[in-house]
N, C-alpha and C positions, 0 to 999 in steps of 0.2 A: 561618535556613535560606534560601538563595537559589538560584535556577536557575543552574546552571553549564554545562549542555550541552543540546543540542536534537536530538531524533531525528525525522526526517521520514518519513512514508509517501511512496509514489511515485504510484501510480494514484489519481486523484481529488484529489490535493493539488498535485503538480507537473505531471502530465499528465492530461488528461481522456479517459481511455481506457475507462471502464466501458461506454460504448455500443459502442465498437469490439470489446471483448471479447465482449459479448453478441451482436453481429452475426456475428462470426466463429464463435463456438461454436454459435449457433443454426443458421447455415448449414451447419456441419460435421455436426451430428447429423441435420439434415434430409436430407443426402445418403444417410444410411443408413435413411431412413424413420422416424426417431424425432423426438420433440418434448421440449422442456423439461418437467419436472414443475412444478406450480404454485409450488413454493418453490426451484427450481433456481438461479435468478439470485441470490436473496438468500443462499442457502447458499454459493454459490461465491465471493462477495465476501469476500476475506481468506483463502480457503483456499490452501494451498501447492499446487505443481504436482502432486505425487503424490495429494493429496487431491481436487482438482477433476477430474483425469483419471480417478481411480478412481470418482468419482461418475458421470461421463458414461458410463464403461464398464459399471459394475455396476448403478447405479440407473436411469439413462436408457436403457441398453441398447444402446449403440453396440457393434457386434460386433468390437471391437478390444481388445487388451490396454491397461491404463492407460499403459504405456510408449509404445505406438504412438499412442494418443490424444494424449499430451503432445507427442510429436515432431510430429505432424500439425498440431496447433493452434499450437504455438510457431513452427513454420516460417511459418505464415500470418501470425501476428502480427508476426514479424520483418520480413516483406516489407512489411506495412503501415507499420511504423515507418520503414523506409527511404524510402518514397515520401512519407510525410506524418506528422510528429510533432505530435500535438495538445497543445501546451503550453498550460497554463492561463495566461491573461494575468496578468502580475505575479508568477508563481511563481519564475522565475529570479531576478528582482530581490529577492524575499523571501528566498530562500536565501542570496544574496550578502549581503544586509543583516544577517541573523542570524549568518551565518558570520563577519562582521567582528568580532563580539563573543564568540560561543560556539563551542566545538568542535561539529561536526555529525556525525551518523550518519544512515544511511538504512536503514530496516527495511521491506522490501517483500515482498509475496506474489508478485511477478513472479519469473520464472526468472532466473538469473544472466545468460544470454545477452541477455535483454531489458533488464535493468537497465543493463548495460554499454553497450548500443546507445543507450538513451535519454540517458544521461549524456554520451556522446560527441557525439551529435547536438545536445544542448542546450548543450554547452560547459561542463559541470559536473563533469568528471572529477576536477578538483582541489578541488572544494567540500567533499567529505565525507572525514573521516578514516577512517570505517568504513562499508562498505556490506554489507548482509546480505540474502539471500533466505531466505524461510521454508523453502525446500528444503534449506537448510544447517543447519537446527536440527531437533530431534526432531518438534516439532508446529507447525502453522501457527496463524494467528490463528483464533479468539479466545484460544487458549492464550498465555501470556505469554512463551514461550520466546525469540522473536526480539527482544523488547525487553530481556529480561534479558541476552541475549548482547551486544546492541548497547551497552548501558551498561557491561558488563564490559570490552568491548574498548576503549571510550572511556576507561575508568579512573575512572568516576564511579558513585556509588550511584544507583539509580533515583529515590530521593527528591529528588535535586537535578537531575533531568533532566525536560525537557518533551517531550511527543510531539505531533506535528501529524498529525491523522487525519481521515478523512471517513466511513468505513463503520462499521456496527454492530460487526462483528467486530474491526475495527481499534481502535475505541474501547475495547472490552472487553479486548482484549489489552494495550493500554498501561496501562489502569487496574489490571488484575490484576497487572501488574509493579510497580506503585507509582509510576509517573510522573505528573506533573501533565499533564492531558490538554487539548489545545486541539482543538476540533471545528470543522471547516470542512465543514458538511453539503453534499452534492451535491444540486443542484437536481432532478435526474431520479431519483436513487437515494438519497433521504435516509435517515439512520440511524433505527433504531427509537427510540421515545421513551425506553424504559428505558436504552438505550445512551447516548443523549444526556445523560441526567442524570449520567453519570459524568464529564462534562467540567467542568473548572475554568473554562473560557472557551469561548464559542461566538462565532465570527465568520462573517460572510456571505461574506467574500472573503479569500483568502490575502494580498492586498496590504495588509490591515489589520495584519499582524504586523510588529512592530518590536522592537528589543532592549528598549526601555522597557516595552512591553506584556508581553512574555514574562518579563522579569526581575522583574516585579511579581506573578507568579503564586503564589509561596510567601510 
C-alpha cells in the first residue's frame, strides 16, 4: 500500500490565520460585552461555520442568531484577507511540490467564501482537484465527514491518502477517517498531546514535506 493522494487543511497549514480568527472573534464578542469561555478558542479550532457561530451565540452569549454571527464574522475575515493574506512561508511551494506527484484536495473548516478568496489571492486555484468546506458536509472536525468526502471526490480510499493538519480537531478528523496523518503543529496553538499521537509523521515546518517523505508514510 502506498500513498496516492494528499488532502491539505488550510488554516494553520497554508495560511497562518488562527491568531487572526481569534483577534476578530474576540473583538466581535467584546462589542456585545461578552468574553470567550476558557475553552472557546480550543473548541472552535476545526469547527464548521454553523458550529462556531452557534457556540458564540448560544454558549458565549452574543445576542445574535448563529446565522447573523456567521455573516458578521465572515465579512470581517474576508476584509482582512483582502488587505493582507498571512501565507505560511513555504506553504505554496509545498502544495505545488506535492501536487506535481499526487492529486490534491483541500478539507477546510473555513467557509467557502474564505477558501475561494485565499486560493485566488495565493494563486492556488488550479492546485486542488477538490476543495471542501466543513459547512458542505454534515459535521465539522473532529468528525471525519470532510475527509471521507474529500477522498471520495478524489476517487481514492482513505487508506491510500495522507492528510496535512495542524489542530487537535483536524488531526482527530483525519485519523478517524483512516488517512495517514501528517502533523504540522502550530507554534502558538499546538495540538493536544493525545491528538498528536495520531500522526504518522510530525514535522516542524510545512517546507519539510516532499513527495518522497509523504510517499513513504505507508
